[in-house]
C-alpha positions as CSV (number, residue, x, y, z in Angstrom):
1,M,173.6,164.2,146.7
2,L,171.6,163.0,143.6
3,E,169.6,166.2,143.6
4,G,172.7,168.3,143.4
5,I,174.1,166.2,140.5
6,I,170.7,166.4,138.7
7,D,170.8,170.2,139.1
8,I,174.3,170.3,137.6
9,L,173.3,168.1,134.6
10,I,170.2,170.2,133.9
11,W,172.3,173.4,134.1
12,I,175.0,172.0,131.7
13,M,172.4,170.8,129.2
14,D,170.5,174.1,129.4
15,K,173.7,176.1,128.7
16,T,174.8,173.9,125.8
17,H,171.4,174.0,124.3
18,Y,171.8,177.8,123.6
19,V,174.5,176.7,121.1
20,T,173.3,173.4,119.7
21,R,169.5,173.9,119.7
22,T,169.3,170.0,119.7
23,W,168.8,168.1,122.9
24,S,170.3,164.8,121.6
25,I,173.5,166.7,120.8
26,D,173.4,168.2,124.3
27,I,173.3,164.6,125.8
28,I,176.3,163.7,123.6
29,L,178.3,166.8,124.7
30,L,177.5,166.0,128.3
31,T,178.8,162.5,127.8
32,I,182.0,163.8,126.2
33,L,182.5,166.2,129.1
34,V,182.1,163.4,131.6
35,R,184.5,161.0,129.8
36,F,187.2,163.6,129.4
37,A,186.9,164.6,133.1
38,M,187.4,160.8,133.9
39,Y,190.4,160.4,131.6
40,P,193.1,160.9,134.2
41,L,191.4,158.4,136.5
42,N,191.1,155.9,133.6
43,L,194.7,156.3,132.8
44,K,195.7,155.6,136.4
45,Q,193.3,152.6,136.5
46,S,194.9,151.1,133.3
47,K,198.4,151.5,134.8
48,A,197.3,149.8,138.0
49,M,195.7,147.0,136.1
50,K,198.9,146.5,134.1
51,L,201.0,146.4,137.3
52,M,198.5,143.9,138.9
53,Q,199.0,141.7,135.9
54,K,202.8,141.7,136.4
55,L,202.2,140.8,140.1
56,Q,200.1,137.7,139.3
57,P,203.0,135.2,139.5
58,E,204.0,136.6,143.0
59,M,200.4,136.7,144.1
60,K,199.8,133.1,143.0
61,A,203.0,132.0,144.8
62,V,201.8,133.7,148.1
63,Q,198.3,132.1,147.7
64,E,199.8,128.7,147.1
65,K,202.2,129.1,150.0
66,Y,199.6,130.2,152.6
67,K,196.5,128.4,151.2
68,D,195.9,126.9,154.6
69,K,196.5,130.2,156.4
70,P,194.0,132.8,155.0
71,D,194.9,135.4,157.6
72,Q,198.6,135.1,156.8
73,Q,197.9,135.0,153.1
74,Q,195.9,138.3,153.3
75,K,198.7,139.9,155.3
76,E,201.3,138.8,152.7
77,L,199.2,140.0,149.8
78,M,198.7,143.4,151.5
79,E,202.5,143.6,152.1
80,L,203.0,142.8,148.3
81,Y,200.6,145.6,147.4
82,R,202.4,148.0,149.7
83,K,205.8,147.0,148.3
84,Y,204.8,147.8,144.7
85,K,202.5,150.7,145.7
86,V,199.4,149.1,144.1
87,N,195.8,149.6,145.2
88,P,193.7,146.6,144.1
89,L,190.5,148.6,144.4
90,S,191.7,151.4,142.0
91,S,189.9,149.8,139.1
92,C,186.5,150.3,140.9
93,W,186.8,154.0,141.2
94,P,185.8,155.0,137.6
95,I,182.6,152.8,137.9
96,L,181.8,154.1,141.4
97,I,182.2,157.8,140.3
98,Q,180.1,157.3,137.1
99,M,177.2,155.5,138.9
100,P,175.7,158.7,140.5
101,I,175.9,160.5,137.1
102,F,174.2,157.6,135.4
103,I,171.4,157.4,138.0
104,S,170.9,161.2,137.9
105,L,170.7,161.3,134.1
106,F,168.2,158.4,134.3
107,F,165.9,160.5,136.5
108,V,166.3,163.5,134.3
109,L,165.3,161.6,131.2
110,R,162.6,159.5,132.7
111,D,160.8,161.8,135.3
112,P,158.8,164.8,134.0
113,I,159.5,166.6,137.3
114,Y,163.1,167.1,136.0
115,Y,163.0,167.1,132.2
116,L,160.1,169.6,132.1
117,R,162.6,172.1,133.6
118,L,164.3,172.0,130.2
119,E,162.0,173.9,127.8
120,G,160.9,171.7,124.9
121,F,162.7,168.6,126.1
122,E,159.5,166.5,126.3
123,H,159.3,166.7,122.5
124,A,163.0,166.2,121.8
125,T,163.9,163.3,119.4
126,F,166.9,161.4,118.2
127,F,166.4,160.2,114.6
128,G,162.6,160.5,115.2
129,L,162.7,158.6,118.5
130,Q,161.5,160.6,121.5
131,L,164.3,160.9,124.1
132,T,162.2,160.4,127.2
133,I,160.4,157.2,126.0
134,P,161.9,153.7,126.3
135,P,161.5,151.0,123.7
136,L,159.3,149.0,126.1
137,V,156.3,151.3,126.9
138,S,153.1,151.0,128.9
139,N,149.9,152.9,129.6
140,P,151.6,156.2,130.6
141,Y,152.5,156.6,126.9
142,P,149.2,156.3,125.0
143,E,150.7,158.5,122.2
144,V,153.3,155.8,121.5
145,A,150.8,152.9,121.7
146,L,148.9,154.5,118.8
147,K,151.9,154.9,116.6
148,A,152.8,152.6,113.7
149,G,155.5,150.0,114.5
150,V,154.2,149.3,118.1
151,F,154.0,145.7,119.0
152,D,151.5,144.5,121.6
153,L,153.4,142.1,123.9
154,F,150.3,140.9,125.8
155,G,148.7,139.9,122.5
156,L,151.6,137.6,121.9
157,M,152.4,136.1,125.3
158,H,149.2,136.6,127.4
159,F,151.3,137.0,130.6
160,S,149.8,139.3,133.3
161,Q,153.3,140.8,133.7
162,V,153.2,142.2,130.2
163,A,149.6,143.4,130.2
164,D,149.2,146.8,128.6
165,R,152.9,146.8,127.5
166,F,154.0,147.6,124.0
167,L,157.3,147.3,122.2
168,Y,158.2,150.3,120.1
169,L,160.0,148.5,117.2
170,P,161.7,151.5,115.6
171,T,163.9,151.9,118.8
172,L,165.3,148.3,118.6
173,W,168.1,149.4,116.3
174,L,169.3,151.7,119.1
175,V,169.1,148.9,121.6
176,A,171.1,146.7,119.2
177,V,173.9,149.4,118.9
178,Y,173.9,149.8,122.7
179,I,174.3,146.0,123.3
180,A,177.0,145.7,120.5
181,T,179.1,148.6,121.8
182,T,178.8,147.3,125.4
183,W,180.0,143.9,124.3
184,I,182.9,145.2,122.3
185,Q,183.9,147.5,125.2
186,S,183.8,144.7,127.7
187,R,185.9,142.5,125.5
188,Q,188.4,145.3,125.0
189,M,188.7,145.6,128.8
190,Q,189.4,141.9,129.1
191,A,192.1,142.2,126.4
192,Q,193.6,145.1,128.3
193,T,194.0,143.2,131.5
194,Q,194.9,139.9,129.7
195,A,193.2,138.1,132.5
196,A,190.4,136.4,130.6
197,S,190.3,132.9,131.8
198,S,188.3,130.1,130.3
199,G,185.3,130.9,132.4
200,Q,185.3,134.7,132.0
201,P,184.2,135.0,128.3
202,N,181.0,133.2,129.3
203,M,180.1,136.0,131.7
204,M,179.1,138.2,128.8
205,N,176.7,135.4,127.7
206,F,175.1,135.4,131.1
207,M,174.8,139.2,131.2
208,L,173.5,139.6,127.7
209,P,169.8,139.1,128.7
210,M,170.3,141.7,131.4
211,F,171.7,144.2,128.9
212,I,168.8,143.5,126.5
213,L,166.3,144.1,129.4
214,L,168.0,147.3,130.4
215,G,168.1,148.5,126.8
216,L,164.3,148.0,126.6
217,I,163.7,149.9,129.9
218,F,166.2,152.8,129.5
219,P,164.8,156.0,127.9
220,T,166.1,156.6,124.4
221,G,168.2,159.5,125.7
222,L,170.0,157.2,128.1
223,L,170.7,154.8,125.3
224,V,172.3,157.7,123.4
225,Y,174.4,158.4,126.5
226,F,175.5,154.8,126.9
227,I,176.4,154.4,123.2
228,T,178.4,157.6,123.2
229,T,180.1,156.5,126.5
230,N,181.0,153.1,125.0
231,A,182.4,154.6,121.9
232,L,184.5,157.1,123.8
233,Q,185.6,154.4,126.3
234,M,186.9,152.3,123.4
235,G,188.9,155.2,122.0
236,Q,190.3,156.1,125.4
237,T,191.2,152.5,126.2
238,W,193.1,152.3,122.8
239,R,194.9,155.5,123.5
240,I,195.8,154.5,127.1
241,Q,197.1,151.1,125.9
242,R,199.4,153.0,123.5
243,E,200.6,155.3,126.3
244,V,201.3,152.4,128.7
245,A,203.0,150.4,126.0
246,L,205.2,153.4,125.0
247,E,206.2,153.9,128.7
248,E,207.1,150.2,129.0
249,G,209.1,150.3,125.8
250,Q,211.1,153.3,127.0
251,R,211.8,151.5,130.3
252,E,213.0,148.4,128.5
253,E,215.2,150.5,126.2
254,A,216.8,152.2,129.2
255,S,217.4,149.0,131.2
256,P,220.0,147.4,128.8
257,K,222.0,150.7,128.7
258,A,222.2,150.7,132.5
259,S,223.3,147.1,132.6
260,T,226.1,147.6,130.1
261,G,228.3,149.1,132.8
262,T,228.1,146.0,134.9
263,R,229.2,143.6,132.1
264,P,232.6,142.1,132.7
265,S,235.3,143.7,130.6
266,N,238.1,141.8,128.8
267,K,240.9,144.1,129.9
268,A,243.6,141.5,129.3
269,A,242.9,141.3,125.6
270,I,243.2,145.1,125.1
271,P,246.7,146.4,124.9
272,E,247.7,149.5,126.8
273,K,248.6,152.6,124.9
274,G,252.3,152.6,123.8
275,K,252.8,149.0,124.8
276,G,252.6,145.7,122.8
277,P,250.2,142.9,123.5
278,R,250.5,141.3,126.8
279,L,252.2,137.9,126.5
280,P,251.3,134.8,128.4
281,N,254.7,134.5,130.2
282,K,254.1,137.7,132.1
283,G,256.4,139.9,130.1
284,K,259.6,137.7,130.3
285,P,261.5,137.4,126.9
286,S,261.2,134.0,125.3
287,A,264.2,131.8,124.7
288,G,264.1,132.3,120.9
289,R,264.2,136.1,121.2
290,S,267.1,136.1,123.7
291,K,269.3,133.9,121.4
292,K,268.6,136.3,118.5
293,K,269.9,139.2,120.6
């Protein structure tokens, strides 16, 4: 399956390159194409997450009621999902669909077997940074090891694990942008679900070293892909939140109008046409009025 996706990505980049003549822009255009293709799924995911948030009180009640009966608890939760037509796994689909694309693009940018099929790609740069070379480089990249701004990690730490490894310092700003946009986008997703508990914000602190390591290992072209993805995801999340909030506002405006017909009317206080006000003695003339007559 990955070979087929790799062929498609190479074909798309080859076609867009006829127009752009810049491989870094081709990667950005490819990212935009993927994100817009994923937009309907992201919209559905956001609506499902919003509905799951509303179901939290009922879910907690079920969990508390059947805390000693896990099988019954699972059955009741599934019945609750079926009642409100919610799929708890719907939030996983965008990530699962993007994973093969990400892995395929990683191979295209890292493996000469693939990127040499794109003429001139091996020399393509982004602000002077070669797209196929990661910030953390080793012996297969002697041309980088001889450049200015290359830091010898083994000369500093003397660990066998970093022997013959170099850090290409000019790419660190790109790693910093990648980490910053990833952090902002993850916090935005937490705000969207409004499910951030006291323990969840610390998850980003635990994952930060992993993001730094991945940023050092990823080719520069893949960092461009992720930065563009994060920026587009932030914009799409903001737009989706507006759409969901607008739909909820329209439903809230419609619900009071529907409920006005069920409000009790005070018919007794409203006089009928052509008749005077209804008197408390059920229409009989009072003693004062009869004497006057």
